[in-house]
C-alpha positions as CSV (number, residue, x, y, z in Angstrom):
1,M,6.2,7.2,-4.8
2,R,9.0,5.6,-5.3
3,S,11.1,7.6,-3.0
4,R,8.9,6.7,-0.4
5,V,9.5,2.7,-0.9
6,H,12.9,3.7,-1.3
7,V,13.2,5.2,2.4
8,L,11.9,1.9,3.8
9,R,14.2,-0.2,2.4
10,I,17.6,2.3,3.9
11,L,15.3,2.6,7.1
12,F,15.4,-1.7,7.5
13,K,19.1,-1.7,6.6
14,A,19.6,1.1,8.9
15,G,18.2,-1.3,11.6
16,V,15.2,1.2,12.6
17,L,12.1,-1.4,12.9
18,P,9.5,0.3,13.5
19,V,5.7,-1.4,15.1
20,A,4.0,-0.1,12.0
21,I,4.3,1.2,8.8
22,E,2.0,2.0,6.7
23,F,1.7,2.9,2.8
24,M,-1.3,5.3,1.2
25,D,-1.1,6.5,-2.5
26,R,-2.8,10.2,-3.7
27,P,-6.1,8.5,-4.7
28,I,-6.3,7.0,-1.1
29,I,-4.9,9.5,0.9
30,E,-7.4,12.2,-0.9
31,I,-10.1,10.0,0.0
32,C,-9.5,9.2,3.3
33,E,-8.9,12.9,4.1
34,N,-12.3,14.0,3.1
35,F,-13.8,11.2,5.2
36,A,-11.7,11.2,8.5
37,K,-10.2,14.7,8.1
38,A,-7.1,13.5,8.9
39,G,-4.7,16.5,8.1
40,Y,-3.0,14.4,5.6
41,P,-0.8,16.6,3.3
42,E,-1.0,16.8,-0.4
43,C,0.9,14.6,-1.7
44,E,2.1,11.2,-4.3
45,A,2.5,8.7,-1.3
46,L,2.6,9.0,2.0
47,L,4.4,6.4,4.6
48,I,2.7,6.4,8.1
49,V,5.6,5.3,10.8
50,E,4.8,4.2,14.4
51,V,7.3,3.7,16.9
52,E,7.5,2.4,20.8
53,G,9.6,2.3,23.6
54,S,10.9,4.5,26.3
55,E,11.3,8.3,25.7
56,T,14.6,7.7,24.8
57,E,14.2,5.4,22.5
58,I,11.4,6.8,20.9
59,Q,13.4,10.0,20.2
60,D,16.3,8.1,19.1
61,Q,14.3,6.5,16.2
62,M,12.4,9.4,15.0
63,D,15.9,11.1,14.8
64,R,17.1,8.2,12.4
65,I,13.7,8.6,10.9
66,N,14.1,12.0,10.4
67,V,17.3,11.8,8.7
68,I,16.8,9.6,6.4
69,A,13.5,10.8,5.2
70,Q,14.7,14.2,4.3
71,K,17.5,12.7,2.1
72,H,14.2,12.2,-0.3
73,N,12.9,15.7,0.0
74,P,9.5,15.0,1.5
75,V,6.7,17.2,1.1
76,E,6.0,17.4,4.9
77,I,7.6,15.1,7.9
78,R,5.0,15.3,10.9
79,Q,5.6,14.2,14.3
80,S,2.3,13.2,16.4
81,Q,2.4,15.8,19.1
82,S,-0.3,14.4,21.2
83,A,-2.6,11.2,21.5
84,A,-5.6,12.7,20.0
85,E,-3.1,13.8,16.4
86,S,-2.4,10.1,16.5
87,E,-5.6,8.6,16.8
88,A,-6.4,11.1,14.1
89,I,-3.8,9.9,12.0
90,W,-4.6,6.6,12.3
91,L,-8.3,6.8,11.8
92,G,-7.7,7.8,8.0
93,R,-5.8,4.9,7.5
94,K,-7.8,2.5,9.2
95,S,-11.1,3.6,7.6
96,A,-9.8,3.3,4.0
97,F,-11.7,0.2,3.0
98,G,-15.1,2.0,4.4
99,A,-14.1,5.3,2.8
100,V,-13.6,4.0,-0.4
101,G,-16.7,2.0,-0.4
102,Q,-18.5,5.6,-0.1
103,V,-17.4,6.6,-3.2
104,A,-17.3,3.7,-5.6
105,D,-17.3,-0.3,-5.9
106,Y,-14.4,-1.5,-5.6
107,M,-12.2,-5.1,-5.8
108,C,-9.6,-5.7,-3.3
109,L,-6.7,-7.8,-4.0
110,D,-4.0,-9.3,-1.8
111,G,-0.8,-10.5,-2.1
112,T,2.9,-10.3,-0.3
113,I,5.7,-8.5,-2.1
114,P,9.7,-8.2,-1.1
115,V,10.1,-4.5,-0.1
116,S,12.5,-4.8,-2.5
117,A,10.0,-5.4,-5.2
118,L,7.3,-3.1,-4.3
119,S,8.2,-0.3,-6.6
120,E,8.0,-2.1,-9.4
121,V,5.0,-3.3,-8.7
122,L,3.6,-0.5,-8.0
123,R,4.9,1.1,-11.2
124,R,3.0,-1.7,-13.2
125,I,-0.2,-1.1,-11.2
126,E,-0.2,2.6,-13.0
127,E,0.5,1.5,-16.0
128,L,-2.6,-1.3,-16.4
129,S,-4.5,1.4,-14.4
130,Q,-4.3,3.9,-17.3
131,Q,-4.8,0.5,-19.6
132,Y,-8.0,-0.3,-18.5
133,G,-9.0,3.6,-17.5
134,L,-9.8,2.1,-14.1
135,R,-8.5,4.5,-10.9
136,V,-6.5,2.3,-8.9
137,G,-6.0,3.1,-5.5
138,N,-2.7,1.3,-3.1
139,V,-2.8,1.1,0.6
140,F,-0.7,-1.3,2.2
141,H,1.0,-2.4,5.4
142,A,4.4,-1.5,3.9
143,G,6.7,-3.1,6.6
144,D,5.8,-6.8,5.0
145,G,4.8,-6.1,1.7
146,N,1.2,-7.0,2.1
147,M,-0.4,-5.0,-1.1
148,H,-4.2,-3.9,-1.2
149,P,-4.6,-2.4,-4.5
150,L,-8.1,-1.5,-4.6
151,I,-9.6,-1.3,-8.0
152,L,-12.4,1.3,-8.0
153,C,-15.4,0.4,-10.2
154,M,-19.0,0.5,-10.8
155,M,-20.8,-2.9,-10.0
156,P,-23.5,-3.6,-12.8
157,T,-26.9,-2.1,-12.2
158,K,-27.8,-2.4,-15.8
159,P,-26.5,-4.0,-19.1
160,G,-24.6,-1.4,-20.1
161,D,-22.7,-1.3,-16.5
162,L,-21.3,-5.1,-17.0
163,R,-18.6,-3.6,-19.8
164,T,-17.0,-2.0,-16.5
165,L,-17.4,-4.9,-14.0
166,C,-15.2,-7.2,-16.9
167,E,-12.6,-4.0,-17.6
168,A,-12.4,-4.1,-13.7
169,D,-11.8,-7.9,-13.7
170,G,-9.3,-7.9,-16.6
171,A,-7.5,-5.4,-14.6
172,R,-7.1,-7.6,-11.5
173,T,-6.3,-10.5,-13.1
174,Y,-3.0,-8.9,-14.8
175,C,-2.4,-7.1,-11.5
176,L,-2.4,-10.3,-9.5
177,G,-0.8,-12.6,-12.1
178,F,2.2,-9.3,-12.3
179,A,2.2,-9.3,-8.4
180,L,2.3,-13.0,-8.2
181,R,5.5,-13.0,-10.4
182,S,7.1,-11.1,-7.9
183,A,5.2,-12.9,-4.6
184,V,6.9,-14.1,-1.2
185,A,2.6,-15.6,-0.2
186,L,-0.1,-15.8,-3.1
187,T,-1.9,-14.0,0.0
188,G,-1.2,-12.1,3.1
189,E,-4.1,-12.2,5.0
190,H,-7.5,-11.9,3.3
191,G,-7.2,-15.6,2.2
192,V,-6.7,-17.2,-1.8
193,G,-10.8,-17.5,-2.3
194,I,-12.1,-18.2,-5.2
195,E,-10.3,-15.6,-7.7
196,K,-6.7,-17.2,-7.2
197,E,-7.6,-21.0,-8.5
198,R,-7.1,-19.8,-11.9
199,F,-3.2,-19.2,-10.2
200,D,-3.1,-22.3,-8.6
201,G,0.1,-24.3,-9.3
202,K,1.8,-21.5,-10.7
203,P,5.2,-20.3,-9.5
204,I,4.9,-17.7,-7.3
205,L,7.9,-18.0,-5.1
206,S,10.6,-15.9,-7.4
207,W,12.0,-14.2,-4.5
208,R,15.6,-15.1,-3.7
209,L,15.6,-16.9,-0.4
210,G,18.7,-17.1,0.1
211,N,19.4,-13.6,-0.3
212,P,20.0,-12.4,3.0
213,N,18.9,-8.7,2.2
214,G,16.2,-10.3,1.3
215,Y,14.6,-6.6,1.3
């Protein structure tokens, strides 16, 4: 998983600026594949990268992306050969939240992390997942670090279910707290809301704004 994040940094440093880069980890890949039949490979994590331009520009960018990706021993590198294939790839990604909702209830987190901190934040989220015994899936806009960890749980329908919900909320609190220590912004696109009131006034801008290589 870390190698996928490392590829991001190298792409940016190499001057490759795709119009979209999406990250999906194994839990999300499996759920979305079952839902959309997009043909995703079996792997720990994948990146969906989209480029645009003239045919020459597109091929040049794809060649550079392939060279960089090959250095990190990918399970598979697949280049879409048709509009239909591209639509299938994007269908899985765009269906992620709905697909997860068919498997379990979930709590969605939202925060913007510098790409340089993504590996560490993902590692810590995995540790918290194991600590709380809860499945967590990660799907997010990798190009701008806008993360969306999805904590899978079952909402309580009887008194005994409350423990699971409390554990999920505890995991959410720790995930938010840890992510915010690395965050550029308290939210990326879903707003602040009442769940982040507890962090109001806490320092969240730990990113060194003076660093020209913030990625």
